[in-house]
GUBAPA-704138 format. One record per residue (C-alpha): residue number from 1; residue in three letters; x, y, z. Coordinates in Angstrom, 1 decimal. Example, Ala and Ser with C-alpha at 12.3 -4.5 7.8 and 13.67 -1.06 7.14 Angstrom:
BEGIN
[node 1, ALA, [12.3, -4.5, 7.8]]
[node 2, SER, [13.7, -1.1, 7.1]]
***
This chain:
BEGIN
[node 1, MET, [0.0, 0.0, 0.0]]
[node 2, HIS, [2.7, 2.5, -1.0]]
[node 3, PRO, [1.6, 5.9, -2.3]]
[node 4, VAL, [1.4, 6.2, -6.1]]
[node 5, LYS, [3.6, 9.0, -7.3]]
[node 6, ILE, [3.7, 9.5, -11.1]]
[node 7, PHE, [5.1, 12.4, -13.1]]
[node 8, LEU, [3.8, 12.9, -16.6]]
[node 9, SER, [5.7, 15.1, -19.0]]
[node 10, GLY, [5.8, 16.0, -22.7]]
[node 11, PRO, [5.3, 18.9, -25.2]]
[node 12, PRO, [2.0, 20.8, -25.4]]
[node 13, ALA, [-0.9, 18.8, -26.9]]
[node 14, SER, [1.0, 15.5, -26.4]]
[node 15, GLY, [-1.9, 14.0, -24.3]]
[node 16, LYS, [-0.3, 14.2, -20.8]]
[node 17, THR, [-3.1, 16.1, -19.2]]
[node 18, HIS, [-5.8, 13.8, -20.7]]
[node 19, TYR, [-4.0, 10.8, -19.2]]
[node 20, ALA, [-3.1, 12.6, -16.0]]
[node 21, GLU, [-6.8, 13.1, -15.4]]
[node 22, ARG, [-7.7, 9.5, -16.1]]
[node 23, LEU, [-4.9, 8.2, -13.9]]
[node 24, SER, [-6.0, 10.6, -11.1]]
[node 25, LEU, [-9.5, 9.1, -11.3]]
[node 26, TYR, [-8.3, 5.5, -11.6]]
[node 27, TYR, [-6.1, 5.7, -8.5]]
[node 28, ASN, [-8.3, 8.3, -6.7]]
[node 29, ILE, [-5.3, 10.6, -6.1]]
[node 30, PRO, [-4.9, 14.3, -6.8]]
[node 31, ARG, [-3.6, 15.7, -10.1]]
[node 32, VAL, [-1.1, 18.4, -9.3]]
[node 33, HIS, [-0.3, 20.9, -12.0]]
[node 34, ALA, [1.2, 24.4, -12.5]]
[node 35, LYS, [-2.2, 26.2, -12.8]]
[node 36, GLU, [-3.5, 24.7, -9.6]]
[node 37, ILE, [-0.4, 25.8, -7.7]]
[node 38, SER, [-0.6, 29.4, -9.2]]
[node 39, ASP, [-4.3, 29.7, -8.5]]
[node 40, ARG, [-3.8, 28.6, -4.9]]
[node 41, MET, [-1.0, 31.1, -4.4]]
[node 42, PHE, [-3.0, 34.0, -5.8]]
[node 43, ALA, [-5.9, 33.0, -3.6]]
[node 44, LEU, [-3.7, 33.0, -0.5]]
[node 45, ALA, [-2.6, 36.5, -1.4]]
[node 46, LYS, [-6.2, 37.8, -1.5]]
[node 47, PHE, [-7.0, 38.2, 2.2]]
[node 48, GLU, [-8.8, 40.8, 4.3]]
[node 49, GLU, [-6.5, 43.2, 6.1]]
[node 50, ASP, [-4.8, 41.7, 9.1]]
[node 51, LYS, [-6.4, 38.3, 8.4]]
[node 52, GLY, [-3.8, 36.8, 6.1]]
[node 53, THR, [-1.6, 33.8, 6.9]]
[node 54, ASP, [2.2, 34.2, 7.0]]
[node 55, GLU, [2.3, 32.3, 3.7]]
[node 56, GLY, [-0.4, 34.6, 2.1]]
[node 57, ILE, [1.3, 37.7, 3.3]]
[node 58, LYS, [4.7, 36.6, 1.9]]
[node 59, ILE, [3.1, 35.9, -1.6]]
[node 60, LYS, [1.2, 39.2, -1.5]]
[node 61, GLU, [4.4, 41.2, -0.7]]
[node 62, LYS, [6.1, 39.5, -3.6]]
[node 63, ILE, [3.2, 40.4, -6.0]]
[node 64, ASP, [3.2, 44.0, -4.7]]
[node 65, ALA, [6.9, 44.3, -5.3]]
[node 66, ILE, [6.6, 43.0, -8.8]]
[node 67, LYS, [3.7, 45.4, -9.6]]
[node 68, ASP, [5.7, 48.3, -8.1]]
[node 69, GLU, [8.6, 47.4, -10.5]]
[node 70, MET, [6.2, 47.2, -13.5]]
[node 71, VAL, [4.6, 50.6, -12.6]]
[node 72, GLY, [8.1, 52.1, -12.3]]
[node 73, LYS, [9.0, 50.8, -15.7]]
[node 74, TYR, [5.9, 52.3, -17.2]]
[node 75, THR, [6.6, 55.7, -15.6]]
[node 76, GLU, [10.2, 55.6, -16.8]]
[node 77, ALA, [9.1, 54.7, -20.4]]
[node 78, ASN, [6.6, 57.5, -20.4]]
[node 79, ASN, [8.9, 60.3, -19.3]]
[node 80, GLY, [7.8, 60.4, -15.7]]
[node 81, GLU, [4.1, 60.2, -16.5]]
[node 82, GLU, [2.1, 58.2, -13.9]]
[node 83, PRO, [0.0, 55.3, -15.2]]
[node 84, PRO, [-3.8, 55.8, -15.6]]
[node 85, GLU, [-6.1, 54.9, -12.8]]
[node 86, GLY, [-6.7, 51.2, -12.3]]
[node 87, PHE, [-3.5, 50.4, -14.3]]
[node 88, ARG, [-1.8, 48.7, -11.3]]
[node 89, ASP, [-4.8, 46.6, -10.4]]
[node 90, LYS, [-5.1, 45.2, -13.9]]
[node 91, LEU, [-1.4, 44.1, -14.2]]
[node 92, LYS, [-0.9, 40.4, -14.6]]
[node 93, VAL, [2.0, 39.1, -12.5]]
[node 94, ARG, [4.0, 36.0, -13.2]]
[node 95, LEU, [5.0, 34.6, -9.8]]
[node 96, PRO, [8.8, 34.0, -9.4]]
[node 97, ASP, [10.0, 30.5, -9.9]]
[node 98, ASP, [11.6, 30.1, -6.5]]
[node 99, LEU, [8.2, 30.9, -4.8]]
[node 100, VAL, [6.3, 28.5, -7.1]]
[node 101, PHE, [8.8, 25.7, -6.5]]
[node 102, GLU, [8.5, 26.3, -2.7]]
[node 103, TYR, [4.7, 26.0, -2.8]]
[node 104, LEU, [4.8, 23.0, -5.1]]
[node 105, ARG, [7.0, 21.2, -2.6]]
[node 106, LYS, [4.5, 22.1, 0.1]]
[node 107, ARG, [1.6, 20.9, -2.0]]
[node 108, LEU, [3.3, 17.5, -2.5]]
[node 109, THR, [3.7, 17.1, 1.3]]
[node 110, GLU, [0.0, 17.7, 2.1]]
[node 111, ASN, [-1.9, 14.8, 3.5]]
[node 112, ASP, [-3.6, 13.6, 0.3]]
[node 113, CYS, [-0.4, 13.6, -1.7]]
[node 114, ARG, [1.8, 12.2, 1.1]]
[node 115, ASN, [-0.6, 9.4, 2.1]]
[node 116, ARG, [-2.2, 8.4, -1.2]]
[node 117, GLY, [0.2, 9.8, -3.8]]
[node 118, TYR, [-0.2, 12.1, -6.8]]
[node 119, ILE, [-0.2, 12.6, -10.5]]
[node 120, LEU, [2.2, 15.4, -11.3]]
[node 121, ASP, [1.1, 16.9, -14.6]]
[node 122, GLY, [3.7, 18.6, -16.8]]
[node 123, PHE, [5.7, 20.5, -14.1]]
[node 124, PRO, [8.6, 20.8, -13.8]]
[node 125, ARG, [9.3, 21.5, -17.4]]
[node 126, THR, [13.1, 21.5, -17.5]]
[node 127, TYR, [16.2, 19.7, -16.1]]
[node 128, LYS, [17.1, 22.8, -14.1]]
[node 129, GLU, [13.6, 23.2, -12.6]]
[node 130, ALA, [13.6, 19.5, -11.6]]
[node 131, ARG, [16.9, 20.0, -9.7]]
[node 132, GLU, [15.5, 23.1, -7.9]]
[node 133, ILE, [12.3, 21.2, -6.9]]
[node 134, PHE, [13.4, 17.7, -6.1]]
[node 135, LEU, [16.9, 18.2, -4.7]]
[node 136, ILE, [17.9, 19.3, -1.2]]
[node 137, LYS, [21.3, 20.0, 0.4]]
[node 138, LYS, [22.7, 17.1, 2.4]]
[node 139, LYS, [22.6, 17.6, 6.1]]
[node 140, LYS, [25.9, 17.9, 7.9]]
[node 141, PHE, [26.4, 16.9, 11.6]]
[node 142, ASP, [28.8, 18.0, 14.3]]
[node 143, PRO, [30.7, 15.4, 16.4]]
[node 144, GLU, [27.8, 15.2, 18.8]]
[node 145, GLY, [25.4, 14.3, 16.1]]
[node 146, ASN, [23.6, 17.6, 15.9]]
[node 147, VAL, [22.6, 19.1, 12.6]]
[node 148, VAL, [24.9, 21.9, 11.5]]
[node 149, GLU, [22.8, 24.8, 10.1]]
[node 150, GLU, [24.3, 26.3, 7.0]]
[node 151, GLU, [23.1, 29.2, 5.0]]
[node 152, GLU, [23.2, 28.5, 1.3]]
[node 153, GLU, [25.6, 30.8, -0.5]]
[node 154, PRO, [24.4, 32.1, -4.0]]
[node 155, PRO, [26.7, 31.2, -6.8]]
[node 156, GLU, [29.3, 33.7, -8.0]]
[node 157, GLU, [28.1, 36.0, -10.8]]
[node 158, GLY, [28.4, 34.2, -14.1]]
[node 159, LYS, [28.8, 30.7, -12.5]]
[node 160, GLU, [26.3, 27.9, -12.3]]
[node 161, LYS, [25.1, 26.6, -8.9]]
[node 162, SER, [27.0, 23.5, -7.7]]
[node 163, TRP, [24.8, 20.5, -7.0]]
[node 164, ASP, [27.6, 18.3, -5.6]]
[node 165, ASP, [26.3, 18.2, -2.0]]
[node 166, TYR, [22.6, 17.6, -2.9]]
[node 167, GLU, [20.3, 14.6, -2.7]]
[node 168, ILE, [16.7, 13.9, -3.6]]
[node 169, ARG, [13.8, 14.9, -1.4]]
[node 170, LYS, [12.5, 11.4, -0.8]]
[node 171, GLU, [9.2, 12.4, 0.7]]
[node 172, ILE, [8.0, 14.1, -2.5]]
[node 173, PHE, [10.0, 12.4, -5.3]]
[node 174, PRO, [8.0, 10.6, -8.0]]
[node 175, LYS, [8.5, 6.9, -8.5]]
[node 176, SER, [7.6, 6.7, -12.1]]
[node 177, PHE, [8.2, 9.1, -15.1]]
[node 178, ILE, [5.9, 8.9, -18.2]]
[node 179, LEU, [7.1, 10.8, -21.2]]
[node 180, PHE, [4.6, 11.7, -24.0]]
[node 181, ASP, [5.6, 13.0, -27.4]]
[node 182, ALA, [4.4, 13.0, -31.1]]
[node 183, LYS, [5.9, 12.0, -34.4]]
[node 184, SER, [6.2, 15.7, -35.4]]
[node 185, ASP, [5.3, 19.2, -34.1]]
[node 186, GLU, [2.8, 19.4, -36.9]]
[node 187, GLN, [1.0, 16.5, -35.4]]
[node 188, LEU, [0.8, 18.3, -32.1]]
[node 189, LEU, [-0.7, 21.4, -33.8]]
[node 190, GLN, [-3.2, 19.2, -35.6]]
[node 191, ARG, [-4.4, 17.7, -32.4]]
[node 192, ILE, [-5.4, 21.1, -31.1]]
[node 193, LYS, [-7.4, 21.7, -34.3]]
[node 194, ASP, [-9.1, 18.3, -34.2]]
[node 195, ASN, [-10.0, 18.4, -30.5]]
[node 196, LEU, [-10.8, 22.0, -29.6]]
[node 197, SER, [-13.4, 24.4, -31.1]]
[node 198, GLU, [-12.3, 27.7, -32.5]]
[node 199, GLN, [-13.8, 29.4, -29.5]]
[node 200, GLU, [-11.9, 27.2, -27.1]]
[node 201, VAL, [-8.7, 27.8, -28.9]]
[node 202, PHE, [-9.2, 31.6, -29.0]]
[node 203, ALA, [-10.0, 31.7, -25.3]]
[node 204, SER, [-6.8, 29.8, -24.3]]
[node 205, HIS, [-3.1, 29.7, -25.0]]
[node 206, ASN, [-3.7, 27.0, -27.6]]
[node 207, ASN, [-3.9, 29.4, -30.6]]
[node 208, ALA, [-1.4, 28.7, -33.4]]
[node 209, ALA, [1.1, 31.4, -32.3]]
[node 210, ASP, [1.2, 30.5, -28.6]]
[node 211, MET, [1.3, 26.7, -29.5]]
[node 212, LYS, [4.3, 27.2, -31.7]]
[node 213, ARG, [6.1, 29.3, -29.1]]
[node 214, ARG, [5.4, 26.7, -26.3]]
[node 215, ILE, [6.5, 23.8, -28.5]]
[node 216, THR, [9.7, 25.7, -29.4]]
[node 217, GLN, [10.4, 26.4, -25.7]]
[node 218, TYR, [9.9, 22.7, -24.9]]
[node 219, ARG, [12.2, 21.6, -27.8]]
[node 220, VAL, [14.9, 24.0, -26.8]]
[node 221, ALA, [14.8, 22.7, -23.2]]
[node 222, ASN, [14.5, 19.0, -24.0]]
[node 223, ASN, [15.8, 18.3, -27.6]]
[node 224, SER, [18.7, 20.7, -28.0]]
[node 225, THR, [22.3, 19.4, -28.3]]
[node 226, VAL, [23.8, 22.7, -27.0]]
[node 227, ALA, [21.4, 23.6, -24.1]]
[node 228, GLU, [21.0, 21.9, -20.7]]
[node 229, PRO, [20.3, 18.2, -20.5]]
[node 230, PRO, [16.7, 17.1, -21.2]]
[node 231, LEU, [14.3, 16.7, -18.3]]
[node 232, LYS, [14.2, 12.9, -18.7]]
[node 233, LYS, [18.0, 12.7, -18.0]]
[node 234, PHE, [17.4, 14.1, -14.5]]
[node 235, PHE, [15.1, 11.2, -13.6]]
[node 236, GLU, [17.3, 8.7, -15.3]]
[node 237, GLU, [20.2, 9.9, -13.1]]
[node 238, GLN, [18.0, 9.2, -10.0]]
[node 239, GLY, [17.1, 5.7, -11.2]]
[node 240, VAL, [13.4, 6.5, -11.8]]
[node 241, ALA, [11.7, 4.2, -14.3]]
[node 242, LEU, [11.0, 5.8, -17.6]]
[node 243, HIS, [7.8, 4.8, -19.5]]
***
């Protein structure tokens, strides 16, 4: 009766979400995906004054800081002119990766994921993201056996972070990795045309331009011979079965 922990990955329109939903129903375990994490974080940040959790306050402070920066850039680009009324409230913020990774890790340790398992749908997207999410610095102990607290030093400018003293976070690490793909990128684009109405495509990020951009991003991260290693290599290095 071990928890079922499966990670599904692949380019846009490869079918991973369709099968993630089916596996979630079959095993009666949660499907965890990037939009769920993002929606939860924005919900936590919308609290009444003096009634927010520490977590929600932290997220809201980060959102406010990003919006302040965006307003500053607008003012600078418009020769000191202040943005119109309501401009700041309408700004769409992309939450920083480190905060999203932190909350994803918390989500995977919640009772339903910890006790029953999870289907992780399409996130992380790259080898680098997988390292940030699933690796943790090894604990060091003093002669008496007490844990030595060490602050992590940021890498020197222009240098990559060293992962030599890291190990997997066993409590959240997936046990299986399923990789979806297609014969060609044209097949992926055709799947969208065949399975979504024009209205559904228009109202989503599945229009032709966005799809081509997203597929290109996936290929650069996972099929390039000059960029970082593909995502699947990370799981192969950790001995996770690839399907």
